[in-house]
Each structure stands twice: as C-alpha cells, then as structure tokens.
LOGU-46102 format. One record per residue (C-alpha): residue number from 1; residue in one letter; z, y, x. Coordinates in Angstrom, 1 decimal, m for minus. Example, Ala and Ser with C-alpha at 12.3 -4.5 7.8 and 13.67 -1.06 7.14 Angstrom:
# LOGU-46102
{site 1 'A' {7.8 m4.5 12.3}}
{site 2 'S' {7.1 m1.1 13.7}}
This chain:
# LOGU-46102
{site 1 'M' {m15.2 m20.4 m7.6}}
{site 2 'T' {m12.6 m23.0 m8.5}}
{site 3 'A' {m13.1 m24.7 m11.9}}
{site 4 'R' {m10.1 m24.9 m14.2}}
{site 5 'F' {m10.2 m27.6 m17.0}}
{site 6 'S' {m7.6 m28.5 m19.5}}
{site 7 'A' {m7.1 m32.2 m20.3}}
{site 8 'P' {m9.1 m32.1 m23.7}}
{site 9 'S' {m11.9 m30.2 m22.0}}
{site 10 'I' {m12.1 m32.8 m19.3}}
{site 11 'I' {m12.6 m35.5 m21.8}}
{site 12 'I' {m15.3 m33.5 m23.7}}
{site 13 'R' {m17.0 m32.8 m20.4}}
{site 14 'E' {m17.0 m36.4 m19.3}}
{site 15 'L' {m18.3 m37.4 m22.8}}
{site 16 'G' {m21.1 m34.9 m22.5}}
{site 17 'V' {m22.2 m36.3 m19.1}}
{site 18 'W' {m22.0 m39.9 m20.4}}
{site 19 'I' {m24.2 m38.8 m23.5}}
{site 20 'M' {m26.7 m37.2 m21.2}}
{site 21 'L' {m27.1 m40.1 m18.9}}
{site 22 'S' {m26.7 m43.1 m21.3}}
{site 23 'P' {m29.8 m44.9 m22.5}}
{site 24 'V' {m28.0 m45.6 m25.8}}
{site 25 'F' {m28.7 m42.0 m26.7}}
{site 26 'P' {m32.5 m41.6 m26.3}}
{site 27 'F' {m32.6 m37.8 m25.8}}
{site 28 'S' {m35.7 m36.5 m24.1}}
{site 29 'P' {m35.5 m35.6 m20.4}}
{site 30 'V' {m36.0 m31.9 m21.2}}
{site 31 'F' {m33.1 m31.9 m23.8}}
{site 32 'K' {m30.6 m33.8 m21.6}}
{site 33 'P' {m30.1 m31.1 m19.0}}
{site 34 'F' {m29.7 m28.5 m21.7}}
{site 35 'L' {m27.0 m30.7 m23.3}}
{site 36 'L' {m25.1 m31.1 m20.0}}
{site 37 'K' {m25.2 m27.3 m19.5}}
{site 38 'K' {m24.0 m26.7 m23.0}}
{site 39 'F' {m20.9 m29.0 m22.6}}
{site 40 'F' {m20.0 m27.7 m19.1}}
{site 41 'F' {m20.0 m24.1 m20.1}}
{site 42 'S' {m18.0 m24.9 m23.3}}
{site 43 'C' {m15.3 m26.4 m21.1}}
{site 44 'Y' {m15.3 m23.7 m18.4}}
{site 45 'D' {m15.7 m19.9 m19.0}}
{site 46 'V' {m17.5 m18.9 m15.9}}
{site 47 'D' {m17.8 m15.3 m17.0}}
{site 48 'K' {m14.0 m15.1 m17.4}}
{site 49 'D' {m13.5 m16.3 m13.8}}
{site 50 'R' {m16.2 m13.8 m12.5}}
{site 51 'R' {m14.5 m11.0 m14.4}}
{site 52 'R' {m11.1 m11.9 m12.9}}
{site 53 'G' {m12.7 m11.9 m9.4}}
{site 54 'T' {m14.4 m8.7 m10.0}}
{site 55 'M' {m11.2 m7.0 m11.2}}
{site 56 'T' {m9.4 m8.3 m8.1}}
{site 57 'M' {m12.0 m6.9 m5.9}}
{site 58 'D' {m12.1 m3.6 m7.7}}
{site 59 'F' {m8.2 m3.3 m7.3}}
{site 60 'Q' {m8.4 m4.1 m3.6}}
{site 61 'L' {m11.1 m1.5 m3.0}}
{site 62 'F' {m8.9 1.0 m5.0}}
{site 63 'M' {m5.9 0.4 m2.9}}
{site 64 'E' {m7.7 0.6 0.3}}
{site 65 'D' {m9.0 4.0 m0.7}}
{site 66 'Y' {m5.6 5.1 m2.0}}
{site 67 'V' {m4.0 4.1 1.3}}
{site 68 'Q' {m6.6 6.0 3.3}}
{site 69 'R' {m6.2 9.1 1.2}}
{site 70 'A' {m2.4 8.9 1.8}}
{site 71 'R' {m3.0 8.7 5.5}}
{site 72 'D' {m5.4 11.6 5.6}}
{site 73 'E' {m3.2 13.8 3.6}}
{site 74 'I' {m0.3 13.5 6.0}}
{site 75 'V' {m2.5 13.7 9.1}}
{site 76 'A' {m4.2 16.9 7.7}}
{site 77 'A' {m0.6 18.4 7.5}}
{site 78 'G' {m0.3 17.9 11.4}}
{site 79 'F' {1.4 14.6 11.7}}
{site 80 'R' {0.2 11.9 14.2}}
{site 81 'E' {0.0 8.3 12.9}}
{site 82 'L' {1.9 5.7 14.9}}
{site 83 'R' {0.4 2.2 14.2}}
{site 84 'T' {2.2 0.1 16.8}}
{site 85 'P' {5.7 m0.4 18.1}}
{site 86 'E' {4.6 0.9 21.6}}
{site 87 'E' {3.3 4.1 20.0}}
{site 88 'V' {6.5 4.5 18.2}}
{site 89 'D' {8.6 4.1 21.4}}
{site 90 'E' {6.5 6.7 23.2}}
{site 91 'A' {6.7 9.2 20.5}}
{site 92 'L' {10.3 8.9 19.4}}
{site 93 'N' {11.6 9.0 23.0}}
{site 94 'R' {10.1 12.4 23.8}}
{site 95 'K' {12.3 15.4 24.4}}
{site 96 'G' {12.8 17.8 21.6}}
{site 97 'T' {13.0 17.4 17.9}}
{site 98 'T' {10.6 14.8 16.2}}
{site 99 'L' {10.2 14.7 12.4}}
{site 100 'V' {9.1 11.2 11.3}}
{site 101 'M' {7.8 10.7 7.8}}
{site 102 'V' {7.9 7.1 6.5}}
{site 103 'N' {4.9 7.3 4.3}}
{site 104 'S' {4.4 5.1 1.2}}
{site 105 'V' {1.8 4.3 m1.6}}
{site 106 'C' {4.4 5.0 m4.3}}
{site 107 'G' {4.2 7.9 m6.7}}
{site 108 'C' {7.0 9.9 m5.3}}
{site 109 'A' {5.4 9.9 m1.8}}
{site 110 'G' {2.2 11.4 m3.2}}
{site 111 'G' {3.8 13.5 m5.9}}
{site 112 'I' {6.8 14.8 m4.1}}
{site 113 'A' {7.3 13.8 m0.5}}
{site 114 'R' {3.9 14.7 1.1}}
{site 115 'P' {3.5 18.0 m0.8}}
{site 116 'A' {7.1 18.9 0.1}}
{site 117 'V' {6.8 18.4 3.8}}
{site 118 'K' {3.6 20.5 3.9}}
{site 119 'Y' {5.4 23.4 2.3}}
{site 120 'A' {8.5 22.9 4.4}}
{site 121 'L' {6.6 23.2 7.7}}
{site 122 'D' {5.5 26.7 6.7}}
{site 123 'Y' {8.8 28.0 8.1}}
{site 124 'D' {10.2 30.0 11.0}}
{site 125 'K' {11.9 26.8 12.5}}
{site 126 'R' {10.1 23.5 12.7}}
{site 127 'P' {10.3 20.3 14.7}}
{site 128 'D' {8.4 20.1 18.1}}
{site 129 'H' {6.7 16.8 17.1}}
{site 130 'L' {5.4 15.4 13.8}}
{site 131 'V' {4.7 11.7 13.4}}
{site 132 'T' {4.3 9.2 10.6}}
{site 133 'V' {4.5 5.5 10.0}}
{site 134 'F' {3.3 3.8 6.9}}
{site 135 'A' {5.6 1.4 5.2}}
{site 136 'G' {4.0 m1.8 3.9}}
{site 137 'Q' {0.8 m1.1 6.0}}
{site 138 'D' {1.8 m0.8 9.5}}
{site 139 'R' {4.8 m3.0 9.3}}
{site 140 'E' {5.6 m3.5 12.9}}
{site 141 'A' {5.4 0.2 13.7}}
{site 142 'T' {7.6 0.9 10.7}}
{site 143 'E' {10.2 m1.8 11.7}}
{site 144 'R' {10.4 m0.2 15.2}}
{site 145 'A' {10.9 3.2 13.9}}
{site 146 'R' {13.7 2.2 11.6}}
{site 147 'E' {15.5 0.8 14.7}}
{site 148 'Y' {15.9 4.4 15.6}}
{site 149 'F' {17.4 5.4 12.2}}
{site 150 'V' {20.8 4.1 13.1}}
{site 151 'G' {23.3 4.2 10.1}}
{site 152 'Y' {20.6 4.6 7.4}}
{site 153 'P' {19.2 1.8 5.3}}
{site 154 'P' {15.4 1.3 5.1}}
{site 155 'S' {13.7 3.4 2.4}}
{site 156 'S' {10.3 5.0 1.7}}
{site 157 'P' {9.2 7.6 1.4}}
{site 158 'S' {11.7 9.2 3.6}}
{site 159 'F' {12.0 11.7 6.5}}
{site 160 'A' {13.9 11.2 9.8}}
{site 161 'L' {14.8 14.0 12.2}}
{site 162 'L' {15.4 13.0 15.7}}
{site 163 'K' {16.3 15.0 18.8}}
{site 164 'D' {15.7 13.6 22.4}}
{site 165 'G' {15.4 10.0 20.8}}
{site 166 'K' {18.5 10.1 18.7}}
{site 167 'I' {18.8 10.4 15.0}}
{site 168 'C' {20.1 13.6 13.6}}
{site 169 'A' {19.7 13.2 9.9}}
{site 170 'M' {17.4 11.7 7.2}}
{site 171 'V' {16.1 12.6 3.9}}
{site 172 'E' {16.1 9.3 2.1}}
{site 173 'R' {14.2 8.1 m0.9}}
{site 174 'H' {17.0 8.7 m3.4}}
{site 175 'E' {16.8 12.4 m2.3}}
{site 176 'I' {13.1 12.5 m3.1}}
{site 177 'E' {12.5 10.4 m6.1}}
{site 178 'G' {13.3 12.1 m9.3}}
{site 179 'H' {13.8 15.5 m7.6}}
{site 180 'E' {11.6 18.6 m7.6}}
{site 181 'V' {9.3 19.3 m4.7}}
{site 182 'V' {11.1 22.6 m4.0}}
{site 183 'S' {14.5 20.7 m3.7}}
{site 184 'V' {13.1 18.5 m1.0}}
{site 185 'V' {11.5 21.5 0.7}}
{site 186 'R' {15.0 23.2 0.8}}
{site 187 'R' {16.6 20.0 2.2}}
{site 188 'L' {14.0 19.7 5.0}}
{site 189 'Q' {14.3 23.3 5.9}}
{site 190 'E' {18.0 23.1 6.0}}
{site 191 'L' {17.7 20.4 8.6}}
{site 192 'F' {15.1 22.6 10.5}}
{site 193 'D' {17.6 25.4 10.5}}
{site 194 'Q' {20.3 23.2 11.9}}
{site 195 'Y' {18.4 21.3 14.5}}
{site 196 'C' {15.1 23.0 15.3}}
{site 197 'D' {14.1 26.0 17.3}}
{site 198 'E' {12.1 29.0 16.1}}
{site 199 'V' {8.3 28.6 16.5}}
C-alpha cells in the first residue's frame, strides 16, 4: 500500500511525531503511541485505499469471469478457439470454408453476435470449419487472423468467411452493433448460401 499525503497533512504528521518524541511535552509512554496513531490516521485514510484496492480486485475477477463466459459460449456453439498465431495459420489454411468469429467483451458481442451465429448455424448450408479468436485477449492470434482479412479494417465483434485460406466476405461490427439479432442471422445465412455446401 502506498501512502498519499498532501502538503498540510505532512506538516501535521511531522508535528505529531515531534510531539510524541519530544521531552518538552511530558506525555506518558502509554499515551504517546496512541497520539502518533491518531495523527497518522488523520492524515491518511487507510480504509479508503483498502476499499479502492478491493474494488480493483473485484473488477478484475468480474472481467476474468466475463471473458471466460464469452469464451465458453462460443465454444459451446461448435467453434474452436485459436490462441496462437501458429494455430491461426493451421486453421485458416485448411481446404474448404472456414467461419472465423472475432469475439469481444463488448455488449453487442454478447447481446447480438454470439446469439446470431448460433441461430445462423442451424441451417441447410454451413461452413466446414468454425474457429474463433478473442480481440483484446489473445492479441497475437487476433492480429494474425486479421492478416487474412484483406481489404477489411479491424473490427470486433465480426465474422469472416474464408474459402481455401482466402477471404470471401465479412460481417463487420457496423453490421452487428445496433442491429437486431435476426438481421445478423440473415446476413450470415446469405453468405452460407453463396459460399458453403449443404450439410
């Protein structure tokens, strides 16, 4: 814990220490430690700093749990997570069609993108392979995946459809955020109709 003192509080603190130690003020040995403690805590709000630390820890735990839930949701839909650039290269260079979801912690990922792709995959035509990278979490894997999305700026959440390692089309963030789930489902299924074979 790092103490934070203002200039006036430092003066008060030093005065308190001097009073406690100085023989000019004949306080009893029992009272002097109490006096120092009183001055110290009046200058520094220990509880405030502890509360700040607790809030930071709680937020970190919340975010870790939220990220894991976001991972689990898309994996449960049949996607394989790609955590390294090597895994990305291996997955995206396979023959056939590959749908890549660029996952995200933002609200439109959890509220629109992930539900939409789950519905979209319940269809006559669908990609041969389903993979996902997580923007902001698995940074190197995400950067490598984006190298395959030639002609499209980085965005998340988003979907990229590749065939034999080449980009066919994308559903970008601006086509997801602010849209209804059903409109994203339709857009994905349009791409499946155009590029994918019947299951």
